[in-house]
N, C-alpha and C positions, 0 to 999 in steps of 0.2 A: 018409374025410371025408364027412360028411353035407351034402347041399345043403339049405339052408333053403328051404321052399316059400312063405314069405310069409304063411302062414295062409290061411284060407278067403276066396275072392273074393266069394261071394254067400251067406253063411250066412243061414239063416232057421229059424224054429221053427214047428211046427204044433201047435195045441191043438185037439183034437177035442171035439165036444159032450159026450162022457162024461169030459172033463178029461184024457184021455190026451194025452201030450206026446211029440213027436218033434223031435229036432234034426237039421238037414240042413246039412252043411258046404258042399256044392257043390264047384266047382272050387277048386283052390289058386290063389293069386295067380300062382305060377310058371307053371302051365298056362294061366291066362288071359292073362298077358303073352306067352307063347310063341304062343298062338293069334292074338293081335293082330299079333305080329311076322310070323308065317307069312302072315297075310292080306295084309300089305303086299307080300310077295314076289309073291303071285298077282295083285295089283291093278295092277301096272305097265301102262302104256299099250301097251307093246310086245307084239306077238303072238308067242308061242313055240310051236313044234311040241311037242306033249305028249311025244314020245319023247326030246326033248332035255332034259327036266327031270330033275334029280337030286333026287328027293324025300327021300332020306336026308340029303343035304347041307342042303336047305331046313329039314328038321326039326331037324337039329343046330344050325344057325345061329339058328333061332328060339329054341331054349333058351339058346344063348349070349347072345342079346339079352335074354331074360327074366332070366337070372342077373345081367346087368349092370344092368338096371332095378331088380332087388331090392337089389343092392348100393348103388345110388344112393339108393334109398328108405330103406335102413338108415342111411346117412350123414345124411340129412335128419331122421331121427327121433332122432338123438343130441343 
């Protein structure tokens, strides 16, 4: 099963003076949502000792949250 990435989060195009053209897709929406979710884990007011952090679990749950946001986003676009 392929996970939909939601498309590009911040796409932009660059046109150079010689009319050369480049497309830049930037982050996927999935990566952007995961980064925002991960940021919330680290922004809690509680102070944790770094050795107690389970970074693999935080990354996993950030993508779980991102996938849930993409699923909700898909529903609202129907």
